[in-house]
C-alpha positions as a Markdown table, in Angstrom:
| # | Residue | x | y | z |
|---|---|---|---|---|
| 1 | Met | 1.7 | -12.5 | -67.6 |
| 2 | Ile | 3.9 | -12.8 | -64.7 |
| 3 | Leu | 6.7 | -10.5 | -66.0 |
| 4 | Arg | 4.0 | -7.9 | -66.5 |
| 5 | Phe | 2.8 | -7.9 | -62.9 |
| 6 | Ile | 6.4 | -8.3 | -61.2 |
| 7 | Asn | 7.5 | -5.0 | -63.1 |
| 8 | Arg | 4.2 | -3.2 | -62.3 |
| 9 | Leu | 5.0 | -4.2 | -58.6 |
| 10 | Phe | 8.6 | -3.0 | -59.1 |
| 11 | Leu | 7.5 | 0.4 | -60.5 |
| 12 | Thr | 4.9 | 0.5 | -57.6 |
| 13 | Leu | 7.3 | -0.2 | -55.2 |
| 14 | Ala | 9.6 | 2.3 | -56.5 |
| 15 | Leu | 6.8 | 5.0 | -56.9 |
| 16 | Ala | 6.1 | 4.6 | -53.0 |
| 17 | Phe | 9.3 | 4.4 | -51.9 |
| 18 | Val | 10.4 | 7.9 | -53.6 |
| 19 | Ala | 7.1 | 9.4 | -52.3 |
| 20 | Phe | 8.3 | 8.1 | -48.6 |
| 21 | Gly | 11.6 | 9.1 | -49.2 |
| 22 | Ala | 9.9 | 12.8 | -50.2 |
| 23 | Leu | 7.5 | 12.8 | -47.5 |
| 24 | Ser | 10.6 | 11.9 | -44.8 |
| 25 | Ala | 13.0 | 14.7 | -46.2 |
| 26 | Phe | 10.5 | 17.1 | -45.4 |
| 27 | Ala | 9.8 | 15.7 | -41.9 |
| 28 | Ala | 13.7 | 15.6 | -41.3 |
| 29 | Gln | 14.2 | 19.5 | -42.4 |
| 30 | Arg | 11.3 | 20.4 | -40.1 |
| 31 | Glu | 12.5 | 18.1 | -37.0 |
| 32 | Gly | 16.3 | 18.8 | -37.5 |
| 33 | Thr | 16.7 | 14.6 | -37.0 |
| 34 | Arg | 19.4 | 13.0 | -38.6 |
| 35 | Val | 17.2 | 9.4 | -37.9 |
| 36 | Leu | 14.8 | 10.5 | -40.9 |
| 37 | Ser | 17.5 | 11.5 | -43.5 |
| 38 | Asn | 19.2 | 8.0 | -42.9 |
| 39 | Thr | 15.4 | 7.2 | -43.9 |
| 40 | Val | 16.0 | 9.3 | -47.4 |
| 41 | Ala | 19.0 | 7.8 | -47.8 |
| 42 | Gly | 17.6 | 4.4 | -47.7 |
| 43 | Cys | 14.1 | 5.2 | -49.7 |
| 44 | Leu | 16.3 | 6.6 | -52.5 |
| 45 | Val | 18.5 | 3.3 | -52.5 |
| 46 | Leu | 15.4 | 1.1 | -52.5 |
| 47 | Ala | 13.4 | 3.4 | -55.1 |
| 48 | Leu | 16.4 | 3.6 | -57.6 |
| 49 | Gly | 17.2 | -0.5 | -57.0 |
| 50 | Phe | 13.1 | -1.6 | -57.9 |
| 51 | Leu | 13.3 | 0.8 | -60.6 |
| 52 | Trp | 16.4 | -1.0 | -62.3 |
| 53 | Ala | 15.3 | -4.4 | -61.4 |
| 54 | Ala | 11.5 | -3.2 | -63.4 |
| 55 | Val | 13.6 | -1.8 | -66.5 |
| 56 | Arg | 16.9 | -3.2 | -66.8 |
| 57 | Cys | 17.0 | -6.4 | -65.2 |
| 58 | Lys | 16.9 | -10.0 | -67.1 |
| 59 | Lys | 13.9 | -12.4 | -66.4 |
| 60 | Glu | 15.7 | -14.9 | -63.9 |
| 61 | Gly | 16.6 | -11.5 | -62.0 |
| 62 | Lys | 13.3 | -10.0 | -62.0 |
| 63 | Ile | 11.7 | -13.5 | -60.3 |
| 64 | Arg | 14.4 | -14.1 | -57.7 |
| 65 | Leu | 13.9 | -10.8 | -56.8 |
| 66 | Phe | 10.4 | -11.1 | -56.6 |
| 67 | Leu | 10.8 | -14.1 | -54.3 |
| 68 | Met | 12.7 | -12.2 | -52.3 |
| 69 | Val | 10.4 | -9.5 | -51.5 |
| 70 | Leu | 7.4 | -12.3 | -51.2 |
| 71 | Ser | 9.9 | -14.1 | -48.9 |
| 72 | Leu | 10.4 | -11.2 | -46.9 |
| 73 | Ser | 6.7 | -9.8 | -46.8 |
| 74 | Val | 5.6 | -13.9 | -45.3 |
| 75 | Val | 8.4 | -13.1 | -42.9 |
| 76 | Glu | 7.4 | -9.6 | -41.6 |
| 77 | Leu | 3.8 | -11.3 | -41.2 |
| 78 | Ile | 5.0 | -14.0 | -38.9 |
| 79 | Phe | 6.8 | -11.6 | -36.6 |
| 80 | Gln | 3.5 | -9.4 | -36.9 |
| 81 | Ala | 1.5 | -12.0 | -35.5 |
| 82 | Thr | 3.9 | -13.5 | -33.0 |
| 83 | Ala | 4.3 | -9.7 | -32.0 |
| 84 | Trp | 0.7 | -9.0 | -31.2 |
| 85 | Leu | 0.5 | -12.3 | -29.5 |
| 86 | Gly | 3.1 | -11.3 | -27.4 |
| 87 | Leu | 5.7 | -14.2 | -28.4 |
| 88 | Leu | 8.5 | -12.5 | -30.2 |
| 89 | Pro | 11.0 | -12.2 | -28.0 |
| 90 | Gly | 14.3 | -9.6 | -27.8 |
| 91 | Val | 12.8 | -6.8 | -29.8 |
| 92 | Ser | 12.3 | -4.0 | -28.2 |
| 93 | Thr | 10.4 | -0.2 | -29.8 |
| 94 | Lys | 8.9 | 2.5 | -28.5 |
| 95 | Val | 8.7 | 5.5 | -31.2 |
| 96 | Ser | 7.3 | 8.5 | -30.3 |
| 97 | Cys | 4.7 | 9.3 | -32.7 |
| 98 | Pro | 1.1 | 9.2 | -32.9 |
| 99 | Tyr | 0.1 | 5.7 | -33.1 |
| 100 | Gly | 3.7 | 4.3 | -32.7 |
| 101 | Arg | 4.0 | 1.0 | -32.3 |
| 102 | Val | 5.0 | -0.1 | -28.5 |
| 103 | Tyr | 6.8 | -3.6 | -28.0 |
| 104 | Trp | 8.7 | -3.9 | -25.2 |
| 105 | Thr | 10.1 | -6.8 | -23.5 |
| 106 | Ser | 13.5 | -6.0 | -21.6 |
| 107 | Glu | 11.4 | -5.7 | -18.4 |
| 108 | Gly | 7.9 | -7.1 | -18.3 |
| 109 | Leu | 6.0 | -6.9 | -21.8 |
| 110 | Gly | 4.8 | -3.5 | -23.5 |
| 111 | Asn | 2.5 | -4.4 | -26.3 |
| 112 | Ser | -0.1 | -1.7 | -28.1 |
| 113 | Ile | 0.9 | 1.5 | -29.7 |
| 114 | Arg | 0.5 | 5.3 | -29.0 |
| 115 | Asn | -2.3 | 7.6 | -28.7 |
| 116 | Ser | -3.1 | 9.9 | -31.2 |
| 117 | Asp | -1.5 | 12.5 | -29.6 |
| 118 | Gly | 2.1 | 10.5 | -29.8 |
| 119 | Trp | 1.9 | 9.4 | -26.2 |
| 120 | Tyr | 2.3 | 5.9 | -24.5 |
| 121 | Tyr | -1.4 | 5.7 | -22.9 |
| 122 | Pro | -5.3 | 5.6 | -24.1 |
| 123 | Glu | -6.5 | 8.7 | -25.7 |
| 124 | Phe | -6.9 | 11.6 | -23.6 |
| 125 | Asp | -10.4 | 12.4 | -22.1 |
| 126 | Leu | -10.1 | 16.3 | -22.4 |
| 127 | Gly | -13.8 | 16.4 | -22.2 |
| 128 | Ala | -13.0 | 16.4 | -18.1 |
| 129 | Ser | -12.8 | 19.6 | -16.6 |
| 130 | Asn | -10.2 | 18.6 | -13.9 |
| 131 | Arg | -7.4 | 17.3 | -16.3 |
| 132 | Ile | -4.2 | 16.0 | -14.4 |
| 133 | Ala | -0.8 | 16.0 | -16.7 |
| 134 | Met | 1.5 | 13.2 | -14.9 |
| 135 | Ile | 5.1 | 14.6 | -16.0 |
| 136 | Gly | 7.8 | 11.9 | -15.6 |
| 137 | Asp | 10.6 | 9.8 | -17.5 |
| 138 | Ser | 10.2 | 6.0 | -18.3 |
| 139 | Phe | 8.6 | 5.5 | -14.6 |
| 140 | Val | 5.4 | 7.4 | -16.1 |
| 141 | Glu | 5.9 | 6.3 | -20.0 |
| 142 | Ala | 5.8 | 2.7 | -18.6 |
| 143 | Val | 6.2 | 0.6 | -21.8 |
| 144 | Glu | 6.6 | -2.3 | -19.3 |
| 145 | Val | 2.9 | -3.1 | -18.8 |
| 146 | His | 0.2 | -2.7 | -21.1 |
| 147 | Arg | -0.5 | 1.5 | -21.8 |
| 148 | Thr | -4.2 | 1.0 | -19.4 |
| 149 | Arg | -2.3 | -0.4 | -16.4 |
| 150 | Asn | 0.5 | 2.5 | -15.7 |
| 151 | Gln | 0.2 | 4.6 | -12.8 |
| 152 | Ala | -1.7 | 7.4 | -14.5 |
| 153 | Ala | -4.4 | 5.2 | -16.0 |
| 154 | Val | -5.3 | 3.2 | -12.7 |
| 155 | Leu | -5.3 | 6.6 | -10.8 |
| 156 | Gln | -7.6 | 8.0 | -13.6 |
| 157 | Gly | -9.8 | 5.2 | -13.0 |
| 158 | Leu | -9.7 | 5.9 | -9.2 |
| 159 | Leu | -10.7 | 9.4 | -9.5 |
| 160 | Lys | -13.2 | 8.3 | -11.8 |
| 161 | Gln | -15.1 | 6.4 | -10.0 |
| 162 | Asp | -16.4 | 9.5 | -7.4 |
| 163 | Ser | -16.9 | 11.6 | -10.5 |
| 164 | Pro | -16.3 | 11.6 | -14.1 |
| 165 | Ala | -14.9 | 15.0 | -14.1 |
| 166 | Trp | -11.4 | 13.4 | -13.4 |
| 167 | Ser | -8.8 | 12.7 | -16.5 |
| 168 | Val | -5.4 | 12.0 | -15.9 |
| 169 | Leu | -3.0 | 12.7 | -18.9 |
| 170 | Ala | 0.6 | 10.6 | -18.4 |
| 171 | Leu | 3.2 | 12.3 | -20.2 |
| 172 | Gly | 6.1 | 10.1 | -19.9 |
| 173 | Thr | 8.8 | 10.2 | -22.1 |
| 174 | His | 12.3 | 7.5 | -21.3 |
| 175 | Gly | 15.6 | 9.0 | -20.8 |
| 176 | Thr | 14.6 | 12.4 | -20.0 |
| 177 | Ser | 14.9 | 14.5 | -16.6 |
| 178 | Pro | 13.8 | 17.6 | -14.9 |
| 179 | Ala | 15.4 | 19.9 | -17.1 |
| 180 | His | 13.1 | 18.1 | -19.9 |
| 181 | His | 10.1 | 18.3 | -18.1 |
| 182 | Leu | 10.1 | 22.4 | -17.8 |
| 183 | Asp | 9.6 | 22.1 | -21.9 |
| 184 | Val | 6.6 | 19.6 | -21.2 |
| 185 | Leu | 5.1 | 21.3 | -19.1 |
| 186 | Glu | 4.9 | 24.3 | -21.2 |
| 187 | Tyr | 3.9 | 22.0 | -24.0 |
| 188 | Ala | 1.0 | 20.3 | -21.5 |
| 189 | Gln | -0.5 | 23.8 | -20.8 |
| 190 | Gln | -0.4 | 25.0 | -24.7 |
| 191 | His | -2.1 | 21.8 | -25.9 |
| 192 | Phe | -4.4 | 20.4 | -22.7 |
| 193 | Gln | -4.8 | 23.1 | -20.2 |
| 194 | Pro | -4.1 | 21.2 | -17.1 |
| 195 | Arg | -5.5 | 22.1 | -13.9 |
| 196 | Glu | -2.8 | 20.3 | -12.0 |
| 197 | Val | 0.3 | 18.6 | -12.7 |
| 198 | Ile | 2.2 | 15.6 | -11.0 |
| 199 | Leu | 5.5 | 15.5 | -11.2 |
| 200 | Cys | 7.2 | 12.6 | -10.6 |
| 201 | Leu | 11.0 | 12.4 | -9.7 |
| 202 | Tyr | 12.6 | 8.9 | -10.0 |
| 203 | Leu | 15.7 | 9.5 | -7.5 |
| 204 | Gly | 17.5 | 6.9 | -9.3 |
| 205 | Asn | 18.9 | 9.1 | -11.8 |
| 206 | Asp | 17.3 | 12.4 | -11.8 |
| 207 | Ile | 19.6 | 14.0 | -9.7 |
| 208 | Thr | 22.6 | 12.5 | -11.9 |
| 209 | Glu | 20.9 | 13.5 | -14.9 |
| 210 | Ser | 21.2 | 17.0 | -13.7 |
| 211 | Ser | 25.0 | 17.2 | -14.2 |
| 212 | Pro | 26.9 | 15.8 | -17.3 |
| 213 | Ala | 29.9 | 14.8 | -15.0 |
| 214 | Leu | 27.5 | 12.5 | -13.3 |
| 215 | Asn | 25.4 | 11.3 | -16.5 |
| 216 | Tyr | 28.3 | 10.6 | -18.8 |
| 217 | Thr | 26.1 | 11.5 | -21.7 |
| 218 | Pro | 27.8 | 15.1 | -23.6 |
| 219 | Pro | 25.5 | 18.3 | -23.4 |
| 220 | Ala | 25.0 | 18.7 | -27.0 |
| 221 | Asp | 23.3 | 14.9 | -26.3 |
| 222 | Phe | 21.0 | 16.0 | -23.5 |
| 223 | Ile | 19.4 | 18.6 | -21.7 |
| 224 | Tyr | 21.2 | 20.5 | -18.5 |
| 225 | Tyr | 21.0 | 23.4 | -16.9 |
| 226 | Asp | 23.5 | 25.0 | -15.0 |
| 227 | Leu | 23.9 | 27.6 | -12.1 |
| 228 | Asp | 25.5 | 31.2 | -12.6 |
| 229 | Asp | 26.8 | 33.4 | -10.5 |
| 230 | His | 24.2 | 34.4 | -8.9 |
| 231 | Asn | 22.8 | 31.0 | -8.3 |
| 232 | Asn | 20.3 | 31.4 | -10.9 |
| 233 | Leu | 19.1 | 28.6 | -13.7 |
| 234 | Val | 20.6 | 29.0 | -16.9 |
| 235 | Leu | 20.4 | 26.6 | -19.7 |
| 236 | Asn | 23.5 | 25.0 | -20.5 |
| 237 | Pro | 24.4 | 26.5 | -24.4 |
| 238 | Ala | 25.7 | 23.5 | -25.8 |
| 239 | Ser | 22.3 | 21.9 | -24.7 |
| 240 | Ala | 20.2 | 24.3 | -26.9 |
| 241 | Asp | 19.9 | 22.6 | -30.2 |
| 242 | Cys | 19.2 | 19.7 | -28.4 |
| 243 | Arg | 16.5 | 21.1 | -26.5 |
| 244 | Asp | 15.1 | 22.6 | -29.8 |
| 245 | Arg | 14.9 | 19.2 | -31.6 |
| 246 | Leu | 12.7 | 17.9 | -28.6 |
| 247 | Arg | 10.5 | 20.7 | -29.1 |
| 248 | Arg | 10.0 | 20.2 | -32.8 |
| 249 | Leu | 9.4 | 16.5 | -32.7 |
| 250 | Arg | 6.7 | 16.9 | -29.8 |
| 251 | Glu | 4.9 | 19.9 | -31.9 |
| 252 | Ser | 5.3 | 17.4 | -35.1 |
| 253 | Asn | 3.0 | 14.9 | -33.4 |
| 254 | His | 0.2 | 17.7 | -33.5 |
| 255 | Ala | 1.1 | 18.4 | -37.0 |
| 256 | Gly | -1.7 | 15.7 | -38.5 |
| 257 | Leu | -1.5 | 12.2 | -39.1 |
| 258 | Phe | 0.1 | 12.4 | -43.0 |
| 259 | Trp | 3.1 | 14.2 | -41.7 |
| 260 | Ser | 4.0 | 11.6 | -39.4 |
| 261 | Leu | 4.0 | 8.7 | -41.8 |
| 262 | Pro | 7.7 | 8.8 | -41.8 |
| 263 | Arg | 7.7 | 7.5 | -37.9 |
| 264 | Ile | 4.5 | 5.8 | -37.8 |
| 265 | Leu | 5.3 | 3.2 | -40.5 |
| 266 | Pro | 8.6 | 2.1 | -39.6 |
| 267 | Ser | 7.5 | 1.7 | -35.8 |
| 268 | His | 5.3 | -1.0 | -37.0 |
| 269 | Cys | 7.9 | -2.8 | -38.9 |
| 270 | Met | 9.0 | -5.7 | -36.6 |
| 271 | Met | 11.8 | -6.6 | -39.2 |
| 272 | Leu | 13.2 | -3.4 | -38.8 |
| 273 | Gln | 12.8 | -2.7 | -35.3 |
| 274 | Ser | 14.3 | -6.1 | -34.5 |
| 275 | Ala | 17.8 | -5.1 | -36.3 |
| 276 | Leu | 17.4 | -1.5 | -34.2 |
| 277 | Ser | 16.4 | -3.4 | -30.8 |
| 278 | Ile | 20.3 | -5.4 | -31.6 |
| 279 | Arg | 21.4 | -1.9 | -31.9 |
| 280 | Asp | 20.2 | -0.5 | -28.9 |
| 281 | Ala | 21.0 | -3.6 | -26.6 |
| 282 | Ile | 24.6 | -2.9 | -27.9 |
| 283 | Ser | 24.2 | 0.9 | -26.8 |
| 284 | Arg | 22.5 | 0.3 | -23.4 |
| 285 | Arg | 25.5 | -2.2 | -22.5 |
| 286 | Arg | 28.4 | 0.0 | -23.7 |
| 287 | Arg | 26.8 | 2.9 | -21.1 |
| 288 | Arg | 26.5 | 0.2 | -18.4 |
| 289 | Thr | 29.9 | -1.0 | -19.1 |
| 290 | Ala | 31.3 | 2.7 | -18.6 |
| 291 | Leu | 29.2 | 3.4 | -15.5 |
| 292 | Gln | 30.9 | 0.8 | -14.0 |
| 293 | Ala | 34.1 | 1.8 | -15.1 |
| 294 | Ala | 33.8 | 5.3 | -14.0 |
| 295 | Ala | 32.3 | 3.9 | -10.8 |
| 296 | Glu | 35.1 | 1.6 | -10.0 |
| 297 | Gln | 38.0 | 4.6 | -11.2 |
| 298 | Ala | 36.4 | 7.0 | -8.7 |
| 299 | Gln | 35.4 | 4.6 | -6.0 |
| 300 | Pro | 38.0 | 1.9 | -6.5 |
| 301 | Asn | 36.5 | -2.2 | -4.8 |
| 302 | Asn | 33.1 | 0.0 | -4.0 |
| 303 | Ala | 30.9 | -2.9 | -4.9 |
| 304 | Ala | 27.6 | -0.8 | -3.9 |
| 305 | Ala | 29.0 | 1.7 | -6.6 |
| 306 | Arg | 29.9 | -1.2 | -9.2 |
| 307 | Glu | 26.6 | -2.6 | -8.9 |
| 308 | Met | 24.2 | 0.4 | -9.2 |
| 309 | Gly | 26.8 | 1.3 | -12.7 |
| 310 | Gly | 26.0 | -2.1 | -13.8 |
| 311 | Ala | 22.3 | -1.2 | -13.4 |
| 312 | Gly | 22.8 | 2.0 | -15.6 |
| 313 | Leu | 22.5 | 4.3 | -12.2 |
| 314 | Asn | 25.4 | 6.7 | -10.4 |
| 315 | Ser | 25.4 | 6.4 | -6.8 |
| 316 | Ala | 26.7 | 9.7 | -6.1 |
| 317 | Pro | 23.9 | 10.9 | -4.7 |
| 318 | Phe | 22.9 | 8.6 | -2.2 |
| 319 | Ala | 26.5 | 8.7 | -0.3 |
| 320 | Val | 26.4 | 9.6 | 3.0 |
| 321 | Asn | 29.1 | 12.0 | 2.2 |
| 322 | Pro | 28.4 | 13.4 | -0.9 |
| 323 | Thr | 30.9 | 14.8 | -3.3 |
| 324 | Pro | 30.5 | 18.5 | -4.1 |
| 325 | Glu | 29.8 | 17.6 | -7.7 |
| 326 | Ala | 26.4 | 15.4 | -6.3 |
| 327 | Arg | 25.4 | 18.4 | -4.2 |
| 328 | Arg | 25.4 | 20.9 | -7.1 |
| 329 | Ala | 23.4 | 18.4 | -9.1 |
| 330 | Leu | 21.1 | 18.3 | -6.6 |
| 331 | Arg | 20.9 | 22.3 | -6.2 |
| 332 | Val | 20.3 | 22.4 | -10.2 |
| 333 | Met | 17.3 | 19.8 | -9.7 |
| 334 | Glu | 16.0 | 21.7 | -7.0 |
| 335 | Arg | 16.0 | 24.8 | -9.3 |
| 336 | Glu | 14.5 | 23.1 | -12.2 |
| 337 | Leu | 11.5 | 22.4 | -9.5 |
| 338 | Glu | 11.5 | 26.4 | -8.6 |
| 339 | Arg | 11.2 | 26.9 | -12.5 |
| 340 | Cys | 8.3 | 24.3 | -12.7 |
| 341 | Gln | 6.6 | 26.1 | -9.7 |
| 342 | Glu | 7.0 | 29.4 | -11.6 |
| 343 | Ile | 5.4 | 28.1 | -14.6 |
| 344 | Cys | 2.4 | 26.3 | -13.0 |
| 345 | Glu | 2.1 | 29.2 | -11.0 |
| 346 | Arg | 1.7 | 31.9 | -14.1 |
| 347 | His | -0.9 | 29.2 | -15.4 |
| 348 | Gly | -2.7 | 28.9 | -12.7 |
| 349 | Ile | -1.8 | 25.0 | -12.3 |
| 350 | Arg | -1.5 | 23.2 | -8.7 |
| 351 | Leu | 1.6 | 21.4 | -8.8 |
| 352 | Arg | 2.2 | 18.2 | -6.6 |
| 353 | Leu | 5.5 | 15.8 | -6.3 |
| 354 | Val | 6.0 | 12.5 | -6.4 |
| 355 | Thr | 9.3 | 10.9 | -5.5 |
| 356 | Ile | 10.3 | 7.3 | -6.5 |
| 357 | Pro | 13.1 | 5.6 | -4.4 |
| 358 | Val | 15.8 | 3.0 | -5.8 |
| 359 | Phe | 16.1 | -0.3 | -4.6 |
| 360 | Pro | 19.7 | -1.6 | -4.8 |
| 361 | Ala | 20.1 | -5.6 | -4.6 |
| 362 | Ala | 22.1 | -4.6 | -1.5 |
| 363 | Phe | 19.0 | -3.5 | 0.1 |
| 364 | Tyr | 17.4 | -7.1 | -0.7 |
| 365 | Gln | 21.0 | -8.9 | 0.6 |
| 366 | Thr | 21.0 | -7.2 | 3.9 |
| 367 | Gln | 17.3 | -6.0 | 4.6 |
| 368 | Lys | 14.5 | -8.9 | 5.9 |
| 369 | Gly | 10.6 | -8.6 | 7.2 |
| 370 | Arg | 8.9 | -5.0 | 7.8 |
| 371 | Asp | 11.4 | -3.0 | 9.9 |
| 372 | Trp | 14.3 | -2.4 | 6.9 |
| 373 | Thr | 16.2 | 0.3 | 6.2 |
| 374 | Leu | 17.6 | 2.2 | 3.2 |
| 375 | Lys | 20.9 | 3.3 | 5.0 |
| 376 | Ile | 23.2 | 0.4 | 3.6 |
| 377 | Gly | 27.0 | 0.8 | 4.3 |
| 378 | Asp | 28.2 | 4.1 | 3.0 |
| 379 | Tyr | 25.3 | 5.1 | 1.4 |
| 380 | Asp | 21.4 | 6.2 | 2.4 |
| 381 | Tyr | 19.3 | 5.8 | -0.4 |
| 382 | Leu | 16.5 | 7.7 | 1.3 |
| 383 | Gly | 18.7 | 10.8 | 2.0 |
| 384 | Pro | 17.8 | 12.6 | -1.3 |
| 385 | Glu | 14.1 | 11.9 | -0.8 |
| 386 | Arg | 14.5 | 13.9 | 2.8 |
| 387 | Glu | 16.1 | 16.6 | 1.6 |
| 388 | Leu | 13.5 | 16.8 | -1.5 |
| 389 | Ala | 11.0 | 16.5 | 1.6 |
| 390 | Val | 12.1 | 20.0 | 3.0 |
| 391 | Phe | 12.6 | 21.5 | -0.2 |
| 392 | Ala | 8.9 | 21.0 | -1.0 |
| 393 | Leu | 7.9 | 21.9 | 2.6 |
| 394 | Asp | 9.8 | 25.4 | 2.4 |
| 395 | His | 8.0 | 25.7 | -1.2 |
| 396 | Lys | 4.9 | 24.8 | 0.2 |
| 397 | Leu | 4.5 | 22.0 | -2.4 |
| 398 | Pro | 2.3 | 18.9 | -2.1 |
| 399 | Leu | 4.2 | 16.2 | -1.9 |
| 400 | Leu | 4.9 | 12.2 | -1.7 |
| 401 | Ala | 7.5 | 10.5 | -0.8 |
| 402 | Leu | 7.0 | 7.3 | -2.1 |
| 403 | Gly | 10.2 | 5.5 | 0.2 |
| 404 | Ala | 8.8 | 7.1 | 3.1 |
| 405 | Tyr | 5.2 | 5.9 | 2.2 |
| 406 | Leu | 6.4 | 2.1 | 2.1 |
| 407 | Gln | 8.8 | 2.5 | 5.3 |
| 408 | Ala | 5.5 | 3.8 | 7.3 |
| 409 | Arg | 3.5 | 1.2 | 6.3 |
| 410 | Lys | 6.2 | -1.5 | 7.1 |
| 411 | Leu | 6.0 | -3.1 | 3.5 |
| 412 | Asp | 7.3 | -6.8 | 3.9 |
| 413 | Val | 11.0 | -6.5 | 2.1 |
| 414 | Glu | 10.0 | -9.2 | -0.4 |
| 415 | Asp | 6.2 | -7.3 | -1.3 |
| 416 | Ile | 8.7 | -4.2 | -2.0 |
| 417 | Arg | 10.9 | -6.9 | -4.3 |
| 418 | Lys | 7.6 | -7.2 | -6.3 |
| 419 | Leu | 7.0 | -3.6 | -7.3 |
| 420 | Tyr | 9.9 | -3.7 | -9.4 |
| 421 | Trp | 11.0 | -5.6 | -12.6 |
| 422 | Phe | 14.6 | -6.9 | -12.5 |
| 423 | Gln | 14.4 | -8.6 | -9.1 |
| 424 | Gly | 13.4 | -5.1 | -7.1 |
| 425 | Thr | 16.0 | -2.7 | -9.1 |
| 426 | Gly | 14.4 | -1.7 | -12.3 |
| 427 | His | 11.1 | -0.1 | -13.6 |
| 428 | Phe | 7.6 | -0.8 | -11.9 |
| 429 | Thr | 5.6 | -3.9 | -12.2 |
| 430 | Glu | 1.9 | -3.5 | -12.5 |
| 431 | Ala | 1.6 | -4.2 | -8.8 |
| 432 | Gly | 4.2 | -1.3 | -8.6 |
| 433 | His | 1.8 | 1.3 | -10.6 |
| 434 | Asp | -1.1 | -0.1 | -8.9 |
| 435 | Leu | 0.3 | 0.8 | -5.0 |
| 436 | Cys | 1.8 | 4.1 | -6.6 |
| 437 | Ala | -1.6 | 5.2 | -8.0 |
| 438 | Arg | -3.5 | 4.6 | -4.8 |
| 439 | Ala | -1.0 | 6.3 | -2.6 |
| 440 | Ile | -1.4 | 9.3 | -5.0 |
| 441 | Gln | -4.9 | 9.0 | -4.5 |
| 442 | Gln | -4.5 | 8.8 | -0.9 |
| 443 | Ser | -2.1 | 11.5 | -0.4 |
| 444 | Phe | -3.6 | 14.4 | -2.7 |
| 445 | Tyr | -7.4 | 13.3 | -3.8 |
| 446 | Met | -8.9 | 12.1 | -0.8 |
| 447 | Asp | -10.6 | 15.4 | 0.0 |
| 448 | Lys | -12.1 | 15.9 | -3.8 |
| 449 | Lys | -12.2 | 19.4 | -3.0 |
| 450 | His | -8.5 | 19.7 | -4.0 |
């Protein structure tokens, strides 16, 4: 009786892995992703293993394998329980897919699932007539806090106090730049038809991510634009495949829940995500080490540059006398913003900009009280923000320069520290998201006619 049950279980598992592998193969072909191709290979190996165990394995071997499967199931249940209680340490997962699991412990604690469109946010209120798409990188995705407590969700709550016609749609993706936001803007128009777009720019890396030389990521793995001889924006040819893959991935989230299962199910397997978290932590450490080494080579004995590199950032755009490559990167980003404005004008969308400042460790070491400055040594960390303010004025774009906003309100240095994780140098805490949302409301929406 027991052996019959075990044989049926193994055959069922083999069929399940075959079906899941076939579905993953279809998704991999459609999306052009190698990750799912690896999933197909893994499913095939497991299916053959369970099939062999059911047909050829001896009694003792079957029982041992059954006990192993049972033990792994119990361990996974323990992982699931501790994760939902927020007690599972060191695991970080944020797979972008409908209903994908988000559990993030590197900063704060993000512990929820994505919405049905694959974004880390509550379900979008598409019945509201005044839809605002907030587009940006990890500062908008905000996996460090619960999906109901990021700046977009707080802003939506503030606006709905005055009228239910307002809704905010957070379209944030970690590891992206204004070059990526161009495609997200087109995606937002196609699927959600927003009335307005708030484009959030994190000055800590959005400028350097406009240049392969400053970002240390090859064009085949990132989206970069260049300037041609006539100063026009053109896609870096080596980035074409990367852009196409990301486009297909976003569109696949709207293909139906069944076709998203190859991403959804692994995102909820906390044992698998624990192993992947170790791999990703090693990768992040290597990148930071590379940035520190590059900073040391470019500017020997420059503690500020080395420190920024340790945080995964490049200090080049903040130099009082920026290098030609840093200036070029800023020009590329400004051309990308011009392209965003063209897209918005074509679709009758109102574009607004928000710049998020970086506060390096040197700021907290040298500044006290309310009369502080971000011009420290050979660096001016508000310099790029001022240049973008001039750009926004010239292009008649409403802008919230958050650095200047904090400075004008004479926020205390220790209060600023509380707005960011990692002792004031990481992503926004809940306090940071709340302040940013209220600043956006005060800057753009006090006059409800707009």
